Jmol script that loads the backbone (N, CA, C; Angstrom):
load data "model"
ATOM      1  N   MET A   1       8.210  21.184  23.385  1.00  0.00           N
ATOM      2  CA  MET A   1       7.817  22.540  22.901  1.00  0.00           C
ATOM      3  C   MET A   1       7.149  22.446  21.571  1.00  0.00           C
ATOM      4  N   GLU A   2       5.917  22.952  21.403  1.00  0.00           N
ATOM      5  CA  GLU A   2       5.067  22.897  20.236  1.00  0.00           C
ATOM      6  C   GLU A   2       5.777  23.786  19.034  1.00  0.00           C
ATOM      7  N   PRO A   3       5.700  23.529  17.832  1.00  0.00           N
ATOM      8  CA  PRO A   3       5.895  24.245  16.770  1.00  0.00           C
ATOM      9  C   PRO A   3       5.172  25.470  16.697  1.00  0.00           C
ATOM     10  N   GLN A   4       5.596  26.694  16.432  1.00  0.00           N
ATOM     11  CA  GLN A   4       4.838  27.822  16.338  1.00  0.00           C
ATOM     12  C   GLN A   4       4.574  28.137  14.866  1.00  0.00           C
ATOM     13  N   CYS A   5       3.302  28.714  14.593  1.00  0.00           N
ATOM     14  CA  CYS A   5       2.903  29.169  13.278  1.00  0.00           C
ATOM     15  C   CYS A   5       3.057  30.476  13.139  1.00  0.00           C
ATOM     16  N   HIS A   6       3.716  30.914  12.051  1.00  0.00           N
ATOM     17  CA  HIS A   6       3.936  32.527  11.841  1.00  0.00           C
ATOM     18  C   HIS A   6       2.871  32.894  10.766  1.00  0.00           C
ATOM     19  N   ALA A   7       2.429  33.920  10.887  1.00  0.00           N
ATOM     20  CA  ALA A   7       1.445  34.493   9.881  1.00  0.00           C
ATOM     21  C   ALA A   7       2.015  34.700   8.592  1.00  0.00           C
ATOM     22  N   SER A   8       3.410  34.809   8.616  1.00  0.00           N
ATOM     23  CA  SER A   8       4.003  35.060   7.124  1.00  0.00           C
ATOM     24  C   SER A   8       4.376  33.671   6.473  1.00  0.00           C
ATOM     25  N   SER A   9       4.057  32.650   7.197  1.00  0.00           N
ATOM     26  CA  SER A   9       4.473  31.279   6.610  1.00  0.00           C
ATOM     27  C   SER A   9       3.304  31.077   5.524  1.00  0.00           C
ATOM     28  N   PRO A  10       3.738  30.556   4.157  1.00  0.00           N
ATOM     29  CA  PRO A  10       2.966  30.445   3.169  1.00  0.00           C
ATOM     30  C   PRO A  10       1.917  29.126   3.506  1.00  0.00           C
ATOM     31  N   ARG A  11       0.791  29.206   3.164  1.00  0.00           N
ATOM     32  CA  ARG A  11      -0.195  27.970   3.118  1.00  0.00           C
ATOM     33  C   ARG A  11       0.082  26.943   2.054  1.00  0.00           C
ATOM     34  N   ARG A  12      -0.038  25.750   2.465  1.00  0.00           N
ATOM     35  CA  ARG A  12       0.186  24.826   1.387  1.00  0.00           C
ATOM     36  C   ARG A  12      -1.098  24.389   0.819  1.00  0.00           C
ATOM     37  N   ASP A  13      -1.351  24.247  -0.491  1.00  0.00           N
ATOM     38  CA  ASP A  13      -2.580  23.726  -1.070  1.00  0.00           C
ATOM     39  C   ASP A  13      -2.654  22.343  -0.780  1.00  0.00           C
ATOM     40  N   PRO A  14      -3.721  21.903  -0.009  1.00  0.00           N
ATOM     41  CA  PRO A  14      -3.896  20.503   0.163  1.00  0.00           C
ATOM     42  C   PRO A  14      -3.983  19.729  -0.924  1.00  0.00           C
ATOM     43  N   ALA A  15      -4.417  20.166  -1.995  1.00  0.00           N
ATOM     44  CA  ALA A  15      -4.546  19.299  -3.264  1.00  0.00           C
ATOM     45  C   ALA A  15      -3.236  19.270  -4.011  1.00  0.00           C
ATOM     46  N   ALA A  16      -2.274  19.943  -3.700  1.00  0.00           N
ATOM     47  CA  ALA A  16      -1.035  19.748  -4.385  1.00  0.00           C
ATOM     48  C   ALA A  16      -0.286  18.463  -4.409  1.00  0.00           C
ATOM     49  N   ASP A  17      -0.377  17.837  -3.419  1.00  0.00           N
ATOM     50  CA  ASP A  17       0.298  16.485  -3.247  1.00  0.00           C
ATOM     51  C   ASP A  17      -0.853  15.321  -3.574  1.00  0.00           C
ATOM     52  N   LYS A  18      -2.096  15.598  -3.920  1.00  0.00           N
ATOM     53  CA  LYS A  18      -2.984  14.556  -4.067  1.00  0.00           C
ATOM     54  C   LYS A  18      -3.586  14.870  -5.626  1.00  0.00           C
ATOM     55  N   PRO A  19      -3.027  14.034  -6.585  1.00  0.00           N
ATOM     56  CA  PRO A  19      -3.492  14.251  -7.948  1.00  0.00           C
ATOM     57  C   PRO A  19      -5.099  14.061  -8.103  1.00  0.00           C
ATOM     58  N   GLY A  20      -5.588  13.380  -7.436  1.00  0.00           N
ATOM     59  CA  GLY A  20      -7.079  13.166  -7.470  1.00  0.00           C
ATOM     60  C   GLY A  20      -7.793  14.318  -7.086  1.00  0.00           C
ATOM     61  N   LEU A  21      -7.400  14.872  -5.991  1.00  0.00           N
ATOM     62  CA  LEU A  21      -8.198  16.170  -5.557  1.00  0.00           C
ATOM     63  C   LEU A  21      -7.819  17.414  -6.411  1.00  0.00           C
ATOM     64  N   ARG A  22      -6.540  17.416  -7.129  1.00  0.00           N
ATOM     65  CA  ARG A  22      -6.282  18.494  -8.017  1.00  0.00           C
ATOM     66  C   ARG A  22      -7.015  18.263  -9.408  1.00  0.00           C
ATOM     67  N   ALA A  23      -7.105  17.170  -9.720  1.00  0.00           N
ATOM     68  CA  ALA A  23      -8.070  16.875 -10.982  1.00  0.00           C
ATOM     69  C   ALA A  23      -9.466  17.164 -10.726  1.00  0.00           C
ATOM     70  N   ARG A  24      -9.938  16.919  -9.516  1.00  0.00           N
ATOM     71  CA  ARG A  24     -11.350  17.245  -9.233  1.00  0.00           C
ATOM     72  C   ARG A  24     -11.436  18.854  -9.235  1.00  0.00           C
ATOM     73  N   ALA A  25     -10.519  19.480  -8.635  1.00  0.00           N
ATOM     74  CA  ALA A  25     -10.669  20.845  -8.616  1.00  0.00           C
ATOM     75  C   ALA A  25     -10.641  21.496  -9.994  1.00  0.00           C
ATOM     76  N   GLU A  26      -9.919  20.877 -10.949  1.00  0.00           N
ATOM     77  CA  GLU A  26      -9.898  21.417 -12.339  1.00  0.00           C
ATOM     78  C   GLU A  26     -11.043  21.019 -13.001  1.00  0.00           C
ATOM     79  N   ILE A  27     -11.591  19.874 -12.738  1.00  0.00           N
ATOM     80  CA  ILE A  27     -12.912  19.615 -13.390  1.00  0.00           C
ATOM     81  C   ILE A  27     -14.011  20.522 -12.800  1.00  0.00           C
ATOM     82  N   ASP A  28     -13.979  20.871 -11.442  1.00  0.00           N
ATOM     83  CA  ASP A  28     -14.986  21.765 -11.026  1.00  0.00           C
ATOM     84  C   ASP A  28     -14.934  23.101 -11.627  1.00  0.00           C
ATOM     85  N   LYS A  29     -13.567  23.616 -11.858  1.00  0.00           N
ATOM     86  CA  LYS A  29     -13.294  24.939 -12.532  1.00  0.00           C
ATOM     87  C   LYS A  29     -13.867  24.849 -13.954  1.00  0.00           C
ATOM     88  N   LEU A  30     -13.685  23.665 -14.583  1.00  0.00           N
ATOM     89  CA  LEU A  30     -14.082  23.628 -16.121  1.00  0.00           C
ATOM     90  C   LEU A  30     -15.659  23.732 -15.993  1.00  0.00           C
ATOM     91  N   LEU A  31     -16.328  22.991 -15.175  1.00  0.00           N
ATOM     92  CA  LEU A  31     -17.739  23.022 -15.036  1.00  0.00           C
ATOM     93  C   LEU A  31     -18.377  24.430 -14.765  1.00  0.00           C
ATOM     94  N   ALA A  32     -17.656  25.167 -13.836  1.00  0.00           N
ATOM     95  CA  ALA A  32     -18.108  26.556 -13.596  1.00  0.00           C
ATOM     96  C   ALA A  32     -17.915  27.259 -14.733  1.00  0.00           C
ATOM     97  N   ILE A  33     -16.888  27.323 -15.535  1.00  0.00           N
ATOM     98  CA  ILE A  33     -16.698  28.160 -16.795  1.00  0.00           C
ATOM     99  C   ILE A  33     -17.837  27.724 -17.698  1.00  0.00           C
ATOM    100  N   LEU A  34     -17.995  26.397 -18.019  1.00  0.00           N
ATOM    101  CA  LEU A  34     -19.123  26.057 -19.025  1.00  0.00           C
ATOM    102  C   LEU A  34     -20.441  26.592 -18.512  1.00  0.00           C
ATOM    103  N   ARG A  35     -20.731  26.499 -17.249  1.00  0.00           N
ATOM    104  CA  ARG A  35     -22.076  27.008 -16.740  1.00  0.00           C
ATOM    105  C   ARG A  35     -22.103  28.545 -17.052  1.00  0.00           C
ATOM    106  N   LYS A  36     -20.932  29.300 -16.829  1.00  0.00           N
ATOM    107  CA  LYS A  36     -21.033  30.758 -16.962  1.00  0.00           C
ATOM    108  C   LYS A  36     -21.115  31.123 -18.587  1.00  0.00           C
ATOM    109  N   ILE A  37     -20.629  30.276 -19.310  1.00  0.00           N
ATOM    110  CA  ILE A  37     -20.787  30.424 -20.871  1.00  0.00           C
ATOM    111  C   ILE A  37     -22.266  30.014 -21.109  1.00  0.00           C
ATOM    112  N   ALA A  38     -22.788  29.111 -20.604  1.00  0.00           N
ATOM    113  CA  ALA A  38     -24.161  28.755 -20.834  1.00  0.00           C
ATOM    114  C   ALA A  38     -25.067  29.912 -20.360  1.00  0.00           C
ATOM    115  N   GLY A  39     -24.692  30.626 -19.360  1.00  0.00           N
ATOM    116  CA  GLY A  39     -25.333  31.742 -18.847  1.00  0.00           C
ATOM    117  C   GLY A  39     -25.264  32.947 -19.534  1.00  0.00           C
ATOM    118  N   GLY A  40     -24.310  32.933 -20.670  1.00  0.00           N
ATOM    119  CA  GLY A  40     -24.182  34.193 -21.352  1.00  0.00           C
ATOM    120  C   GLY A  40     -22.853  35.021 -21.203  1.00  0.00           C
ATOM    121  N   ALA A  41     -22.085  34.432 -20.299  1.00  0.00           N
ATOM    122  CA  ALA A  41     -20.844  35.161 -20.028  1.00  0.00           C
ATOM    123  C   ALA A  41     -19.912  35.337 -21.193  1.00  0.00           C
ATOM    124  N   THR A  42     -19.283  36.399 -21.360  1.00  0.00           N
ATOM    125  CA  THR A  42     -18.486  36.611 -22.639  1.00  0.00           C
ATOM    126  C   THR A  42     -17.084  36.227 -22.141  1.00  0.00           C
ATOM    127  N   GLU A  43     -16.288  36.142 -23.180  1.00  0.00           N
ATOM    128  CA  GLU A  43     -14.825  35.769 -22.958  1.00  0.00           C
ATOM    129  C   GLU A  43     -14.109  36.698 -21.963  1.00  0.00           C
ATOM    130  N   ASP A  44     -14.462  37.982 -22.115  1.00  0.00           N
ATOM    131  CA  ASP A  44     -13.769  38.956 -21.255  1.00  0.00           C
ATOM    132  C   ASP A  44     -14.380  38.743 -19.896  1.00  0.00           C
ATOM    133  N   VAL A  45     -15.530  38.558 -19.712  1.00  0.00           N
ATOM    134  CA  VAL A  45     -16.080  38.222 -18.192  1.00  0.00           C
ATOM    135  C   VAL A  45     -15.513  37.171 -17.640  1.00  0.00           C
ATOM    136  N   LEU A  46     -15.246  36.150 -18.225  1.00  0.00           N
ATOM    137  CA  LEU A  46     -14.465  34.903 -17.853  1.00  0.00           C
ATOM    138  C   LEU A  46     -12.946  35.123 -17.511  1.00  0.00           C
ATOM    139  N   LEU A  47     -12.385  35.823 -18.397  1.00  0.00           N
ATOM    140  CA  LEU A  47     -11.055  36.242 -18.014  1.00  0.00           C
ATOM    141  C   LEU A  47     -10.759  37.053 -16.939  1.00  0.00           C
ATOM    142  N   ASP A  48     -11.679  37.987 -16.697  1.00  0.00           N
ATOM    143  CA  ASP A  48     -11.793  38.848 -15.480  1.00  0.00           C
ATOM    144  C   ASP A  48     -12.044  38.112 -14.332  1.00  0.00           C
ATOM    145  N   ALA A  49     -13.023  36.988 -14.320  1.00  0.00           N
ATOM    146  CA  ALA A  49     -13.458  36.287 -13.032  1.00  0.00           C
ATOM    147  C   ALA A  49     -12.294  35.292 -12.739  1.00  0.00           C
ATOM    148  N   TYR A  50     -11.524  34.700 -13.668  1.00  0.00           N
ATOM    149  CA  TYR A  50     -10.488  33.720 -13.444  1.00  0.00           C
ATOM    150  C   TYR A  50      -9.180  34.319 -13.932  1.00  0.00           C
ATOM    151  N   LEU A  51      -8.324  34.845 -12.874  1.00  0.00           N
ATOM    152  CA  LEU A  51      -7.207  35.695 -13.404  1.00  0.00           C
ATOM    153  C   LEU A  51      -6.185  34.850 -13.955  1.00  0.00           C
ATOM    154  N   THR A  52      -6.089  33.547 -13.692  1.00  0.00           N
ATOM    155  CA  THR A  52      -5.058  32.732 -14.310  1.00  0.00           C
ATOM    156  C   THR A  52      -5.628  32.056 -15.609  1.00  0.00           C
ATOM    157  N   LEU A  53      -6.834  32.189 -15.940  1.00  0.00           N
ATOM    158  CA  LEU A  53      -7.439  31.557 -17.282  1.00  0.00           C
ATOM    159  C   LEU A  53      -7.014  32.479 -18.268  1.00  0.00           C
ATOM    160  N   LYS A  54      -6.593  31.475 -19.431  1.00  0.00           N
ATOM    161  CA  LYS A  54      -6.292  32.214 -20.824  1.00  0.00           C
ATOM    162  C   LYS A  54      -7.458  31.675 -21.846  1.00  0.00           C
ATOM    163  N   LYS A  55      -7.317  32.389 -22.937  1.00  0.00           N
ATOM    164  CA  LYS A  55      -8.268  32.159 -24.039  1.00  0.00           C
ATOM    165  C   LYS A  55      -8.448  30.702 -24.343  1.00  0.00           C
ATOM    166  N   MET A  56      -7.316  30.162 -24.465  1.00  0.00           N
ATOM    167  CA  MET A  56      -7.019  28.687 -24.823  1.00  0.00           C
ATOM    168  C   MET A  56      -7.772  27.800 -23.563  1.00  0.00           C
ATOM    169  N   GLY A  57      -7.857  28.242 -22.511  1.00  0.00           N
ATOM    170  CA  GLY A  57      -8.516  27.522 -21.438  1.00  0.00           C
ATOM    171  C   GLY A  57     -10.015  27.657 -21.564  1.00  0.00           C
ATOM    172  N   ILE A  58     -10.575  28.524 -22.108  1.00  0.00           N
ATOM    173  CA  ILE A  58     -11.959  28.520 -22.419  1.00  0.00           C
ATOM    174  C   ILE A  58     -12.233  27.719 -23.466  1.00  0.00           C
ATOM    175  N   LYS A  59     -11.463  27.618 -24.480  1.00  0.00           N
ATOM    176  CA  LYS A  59     -11.635  26.614 -25.592  1.00  0.00           C
ATOM    177  C   LYS A  59     -11.468  25.262 -25.100  1.00  0.00           C
ATOM    178  N   ALA A  60     -10.465  25.058 -24.266  1.00  0.00           N
ATOM    179  CA  ALA A  60     -10.425  23.702 -23.673  1.00  0.00           C
ATOM    180  C   ALA A  60     -11.532  23.037 -22.943  1.00  0.00           C
ATOM    181  N   ALA A  61     -12.053  24.168 -22.124  1.00  0.00           N
ATOM    182  CA  ALA A  61     -13.368  23.671 -21.413  1.00  0.00           C
ATOM    183  C   ALA A  61     -14.358  23.207 -22.307  1.00  0.00           C
ATOM    184  N   ILE A  62     -14.643  23.989 -23.419  1.00  0.00           N
ATOM    185  CA  ILE A  62     -15.662  23.642 -24.362  1.00  0.00           C
ATOM    186  C   ILE A  62     -15.392  22.252 -25.105  1.00  0.00           C
ATOM    187  N   VAL A  63     -14.144  22.077 -25.429  1.00  0.00           N
ATOM    188  CA  VAL A  63     -13.645  20.782 -26.021  1.00  0.00           C
ATOM    189  C   VAL A  63     -13.842  19.744 -24.900  1.00  0.00           C
ATOM    190  N   TYR A  64     -13.471  19.908 -23.914  1.00  0.00           N
ATOM    191  CA  TYR A  64     -13.627  18.856 -22.641  1.00  0.00           C
ATOM    192  C   TYR A  64     -15.193  18.574 -22.690  1.00  0.00           C
ATOM    193  N   ALA A  65     -16.046  19.413 -22.600  1.00  0.00           N
ATOM    194  CA  ALA A  65     -17.386  19.132 -22.599  1.00  0.00           C
ATOM    195  C   ALA A  65     -17.783  18.334 -23.650  1.00  0.00           C
ATOM    196  N   ALA A  66     -17.430  18.606 -24.888  1.00  0.00           N
ATOM    197  CA  ALA A  66     -17.883  18.040 -26.222  1.00  0.00           C
ATOM    198  C   ALA A  66     -17.342  16.604 -26.254  1.00  0.00           C
ATOM    199  N   ASP A  67     -16.035  16.464 -25.883  1.00  0.00           N
ATOM    200  CA  ASP A  67     -15.509  15.178 -25.861  1.00  0.00           C
ATOM    201  C   ASP A  67     -16.151  14.287 -24.796  1.00  0.00           C
ATOM    202  N   THR A  68     -16.534  14.770 -23.627  1.00  0.00           N
ATOM    203  CA  THR A  68     -17.291  14.008 -22.650  1.00  0.00           C
ATOM    204  C   THR A  68     -18.574  13.604 -23.087  1.00  0.00           C
ATOM    205  N   LEU A  69     -19.254  14.396 -23.773  1.00  0.00           N
ATOM    206  CA  LEU A  69     -20.505  14.061 -24.356  1.00  0.00           C
ATOM    207  C   LEU A  69     -20.377  13.045 -25.558  1.00  0.00           C
ATOM    208  N   ALA A  70     -19.372  13.210 -26.327  1.00  0.00           N
ATOM    209  CA  ALA A  70     -19.048  12.296 -27.482  1.00  0.00           C
ATOM    210  C   ALA A  70     -18.817  11.068 -27.135  1.00  0.00           C
ATOM    211  N   TYR A  71     -17.740  10.901 -26.169  1.00  0.00           N
ATOM    212  CA  TYR A  71     -17.269   9.599 -25.798  1.00  0.00           C
ATOM    213  C   TYR A  71     -17.792   9.087 -24.561  1.00  0.00           C
ATOM    214  N   GLY A  72     -18.765   9.729 -23.765  1.00  0.00           N
ATOM    215  CA  GLY A  72     -19.347   9.167 -22.448  1.00  0.00           C
ATOM    216  C   GLY A  72     -18.403   9.010 -21.365  1.00  0.00           C
ATOM    217  N   GLU A  73     -17.218   9.532 -21.321  1.00  0.00           N
ATOM    218  CA  GLU A  73     -16.362   9.415 -20.361  1.00  0.00           C
ATOM    219  C   GLU A  73     -15.558  10.749 -20.063  1.00  0.00           C
ATOM    220  N   THR A  74     -15.063  10.766 -18.896  1.00  0.00           N
ATOM    221  CA  THR A  74     -14.217  11.877 -18.394  1.00  0.00           C
ATOM    222  C   THR A  74     -12.715  11.613 -18.628  1.00  0.00           C
ATOM    223  N   LEU A  75     -12.149  12.466 -19.311  1.00  0.00           N
ATOM    224  CA  LEU A  75     -10.656  12.231 -19.525  1.00  0.00           C
ATOM    225  C   LEU A  75     -10.019  13.267 -18.768  1.00  0.00           C
ATOM    226  N   VAL A  76      -8.984  13.083 -17.965  1.00  0.00           N
ATOM    227  CA  VAL A  76      -8.263  14.111 -17.144  1.00  0.00           C
ATOM    228  C   VAL A  76      -6.753  13.982 -17.415  1.00  0.00           C
ATOM    229  N   ALA A  77      -6.181  14.992 -17.810  1.00  0.00           N
ATOM    230  CA  ALA A  77      -4.650  14.982 -17.923  1.00  0.00           C
ATOM    231  C   ALA A  77      -4.087  15.423 -16.663  1.00  0.00           C
ATOM    232  N   ILE A  78      -3.168  14.520 -16.154  1.00  0.00           N
ATOM    233  CA  ILE A  78      -2.495  14.938 -14.958  1.00  0.00           C
ATOM    234  C   ILE A  78      -1.056  14.806 -15.026  1.00  0.00           C
ATOM    235  N   GLY A  79      -0.353  15.845 -14.570  1.00  0.00           N
ATOM    236  CA  GLY A  79       1.014  15.769 -14.735  1.00  0.00           C
ATOM    237  C   GLY A  79       1.582  16.325 -15.918  1.00  0.00           C
ATOM    238  N   ARG A  80       0.743  17.137 -16.740  1.00  0.00           N
ATOM    239  CA  ARG A  80       1.240  17.710 -17.947  1.00  0.00           C
ATOM    240  C   ARG A  80       2.294  18.719 -17.672  1.00  0.00           C
ATOM    241  N   LYS A  81       3.395  18.906 -18.620  1.00  0.00           N
ATOM    242  CA  LYS A  81       4.328  20.003 -18.427  1.00  0.00           C
ATOM    243  C   LYS A  81       4.352  20.736 -19.629  1.00  0.00           C
TER     244      LYS A  81
END
end "model"
wireframe off; spacefill off
backbone 0.3
color backbone group
């Protein structure tokens, strides 16, 4: 007998168990935020577009970009609590 899928079953995030994928997704989100800032998006527009984003996250994206340019490498924090 095959297991049945129920519509009410929560979907698992495939990146949840794979730190590399999760880190890549976070980098992609940072890049999207930076591109929107470069395009003239205001803080309010960004906060409306990304419901889980906080003001500190916008600043973190800018710092990430500055550090990446300054040090020529990508730094990723994984498993922060």
